[in-house]
C-alpha positions as CSV (number, residue, x, y, z in Angstrom):
1,M,-33.8,16.2,34.5
2,K,-31.4,17.8,36.8
3,V,-30.8,18.1,40.5
4,L,-28.7,20.9,42.0
5,G,-26.9,20.1,45.3
6,L,-26.1,23.1,47.4
7,C,-23.5,22.5,50.1
8,G,-24.0,25.1,52.8
9,S,-20.8,24.4,54.7
10,P,-18.1,27.0,54.8
11,R,-15.5,24.2,54.7
12,K,-14.5,22.3,51.6
13,N,-14.0,18.5,51.5
14,G,-15.8,18.0,54.8
15,N,-18.6,15.8,56.2
16,T,-21.5,17.9,54.7
17,E,-20.0,17.7,51.2
18,T,-19.4,13.9,51.7
19,A,-23.1,13.4,52.6
20,L,-24.3,15.6,49.7
21,R,-22.1,13.8,47.2
22,V,-23.5,10.4,48.3
23,A,-27.0,11.7,47.6
24,L,-25.9,13.1,44.2
25,D,-24.2,9.9,43.2
26,T,-27.4,8.0,44.0
27,L,-29.3,10.3,41.7
28,K,-26.6,9.9,38.9
29,D,-27.1,6.1,39.2
30,K,-30.8,6.7,38.4
31,G,-29.8,8.6,35.3
32,I,-30.5,12.1,36.7
33,E,-28.0,14.8,35.9
34,T,-26.5,16.5,38.9
35,E,-24.5,19.6,39.7
36,I,-23.0,20.8,43.0
37,I,-22.4,24.2,44.4
38,L,-20.0,24.6,47.3
39,L,-20.7,27.8,49.3
40,A,-17.1,27.4,50.6
41,E,-16.1,28.5,47.1
42,K,-18.6,31.4,46.8
43,K,-19.0,34.8,48.2
44,V,-22.5,35.6,49.5
45,E,-23.0,38.8,51.4
46,Y,-25.7,39.2,54.0
47,C,-29.0,41.0,53.2
48,D,-29.1,44.5,54.7
49,H,-32.8,44.8,53.7
50,C,-32.3,47.8,51.4
51,G,-35.7,47.0,49.7
52,N,-34.4,47.0,46.1
53,C,-35.7,43.5,45.4
54,L,-39.2,44.4,46.8
55,E,-39.3,47.3,44.2
56,G,-38.3,45.0,41.3
57,K,-34.7,46.4,41.2
58,Q,-31.5,44.6,41.1
59,C,-29.7,43.7,44.4
60,P,-26.8,46.0,44.9
61,K,-24.6,43.3,46.3
62,D,-21.8,42.2,43.9
63,D,-21.3,38.6,44.8
64,D,-22.1,35.1,43.8
65,A,-25.7,34.9,44.9
66,K,-27.2,35.9,41.6
67,E,-25.3,33.1,39.8
68,I,-26.4,30.5,42.5
69,F,-30.0,31.6,42.1
70,E,-29.8,31.3,38.3
71,R,-28.5,27.7,38.7
72,M,-31.3,27.0,41.1
73,Q,-33.9,28.1,38.6
74,L,-32.5,25.8,35.9
75,A,-32.7,22.7,38.1
76,D,-35.8,20.4,38.5
77,G,-34.8,19.6,42.0
78,I,-32.6,21.1,44.8
79,I,-30.9,19.3,47.7
80,V,-29.6,21.7,50.4
81,A,-27.0,20.1,52.7
82,S,-25.9,21.9,55.8
83,P,-23.8,21.3,58.9
84,V,-25.4,22.0,62.3
85,Y,-24.0,25.2,63.8
86,Y,-25.5,25.7,67.2
87,T,-28.8,24.1,66.2
88,A,-29.0,26.2,63.0
89,V,-27.7,26.5,59.5
90,P,-24.4,28.4,59.2
91,A,-24.3,32.1,58.5
92,Q,-23.3,31.7,54.9
93,L,-26.3,29.6,54.1
94,K,-28.7,31.8,56.1
95,A,-27.4,34.8,54.1
96,L,-28.2,33.0,50.8
97,F,-31.7,32.1,52.1
98,D,-32.3,35.7,53.1
99,R,-31.2,37.0,49.8
100,S,-33.4,34.5,47.9
101,I,-36.3,37.0,48.1
102,M,-34.8,38.1,44.7
103,I,-36.2,34.9,43.2
104,R,-39.5,34.8,45.0
105,K,-42.0,32.5,43.1
106,K,-39.3,31.3,40.7
107,L,-38.6,28.0,42.5
108,A,-42.3,27.1,42.9
109,G,-43.0,23.4,42.1
110,K,-39.3,22.3,42.2
111,V,-38.6,19.2,44.2
112,G,-36.5,19.8,47.3
113,G,-34.7,17.8,50.0
114,A,-32.5,18.5,53.0
115,I,-29.4,16.9,54.5
116,A,-28.0,17.9,57.9
117,V,-24.7,16.9,59.5
118,G,-24.1,17.2,63.2
119,Q,-21.7,16.1,65.9
120,V,-24.0,13.5,67.4
121,R,-27.1,11.6,66.4
122,N,-30.1,13.9,67.1
123,G,-27.6,16.8,67.5
124,G,-29.8,19.4,65.8
125,Q,-30.0,17.8,62.4
126,E,-33.8,17.6,62.6
127,I,-34.0,21.3,63.4
128,V,-31.6,22.2,60.5
129,C,-33.7,20.1,58.1
130,E,-36.8,21.9,59.2
131,Q,-35.1,25.2,58.6
132,I,-34.2,24.1,55.1
133,H,-37.7,22.8,54.5
134,Q,-39.2,26.0,55.7
135,W,-37.1,27.9,53.2
136,M,-38.4,25.5,50.5
137,I,-42.0,25.9,51.6
138,T,-41.6,29.7,51.5
139,H,-40.5,29.3,47.8
140,E,-43.5,26.9,47.2
141,M,-41.3,24.0,46.5
142,F,-42.4,20.4,46.8
143,I,-40.5,18.7,49.7
144,V,-39.7,15.1,49.1
145,P,-41.9,13.0,51.4
146,I,-39.4,11.5,53.8
147,R,-39.3,11.9,57.5
148,F,-36.6,14.6,57.8
149,G,-34.0,14.1,55.1
150,G,-30.5,13.0,55.3
151,I,-29.3,12.9,58.9
152,V,-25.6,12.3,59.2
153,L,-23.0,12.2,62.0
154,G,-19.9,14.4,61.4
155,S,-17.2,16.0,63.4
156,M,-15.7,19.5,63.5
157,K,-12.2,18.0,63.8
158,D,-12.5,14.8,61.7
159,L,-13.5,15.8,58.2
160,S,-14.0,12.2,57.2
161,A,-16.3,11.1,60.0
162,A,-19.4,11.1,57.8
163,K,-17.7,8.4,55.6
164,R,-18.0,6.0,58.6
165,D,-21.7,6.7,59.4
166,E,-23.3,4.1,57.2
167,V,-26.7,4.7,58.8
168,G,-26.5,8.4,58.1
169,L,-25.3,7.9,54.5
170,N,-28.1,5.4,53.9
171,S,-30.5,8.2,54.9
172,C,-29.0,10.4,52.2
173,R,-29.4,7.6,49.7
174,A,-33.0,7.1,50.7
175,L,-33.6,10.9,50.3
176,A,-32.1,10.7,46.8
177,N,-34.1,7.6,45.8
178,K,-37.3,9.3,47.0
179,M,-36.3,12.4,45.0
180,A,-35.6,10.4,41.9
181,E,-39.0,8.6,42.3
182,T,-40.8,11.9,42.7
183,L,-39.0,13.6,39.8
184,L,-39.5,10.7,37.4
185,R,-43.3,10.5,38.3
186,R,-43.9,14.2,37.3
């Protein structure tokens, strides 16, 4: 059993990555294999709606999206973690979501969960989790039955702020525990 953690932040070693690693560590403690992909280390171009994927052709973009999608397909579960950028996921993550039409129907039945990190409690995290959930629903994934997902406080300037938000990190642990329970029941 394997869970892929996708960190949608364009920054490395920040609050979103911290929150995701807490969830992944919780899964490891349950005996579930984990892997992390940091979008900050990847190149994902935006979709220009050329239509190739709709005709069964390869995407003409030469970037890391194909590799990320292959790793998603090999996982039993996927946790997407995102910072809140003006009440939405950042552009890099949205580009990946848009390009995922290339793997339509190939994530069906996988277990999914969302983590969002914002400047203040209730600072758009619920909206970002809903955006991630909507992407998962579109791919016919099973969303872990938990209120929103991991909801964490972060800071644009303090890249270690999430480490002090025990309430938020506990929500990431709860998400991971629910994901493990769901995966092990299948």
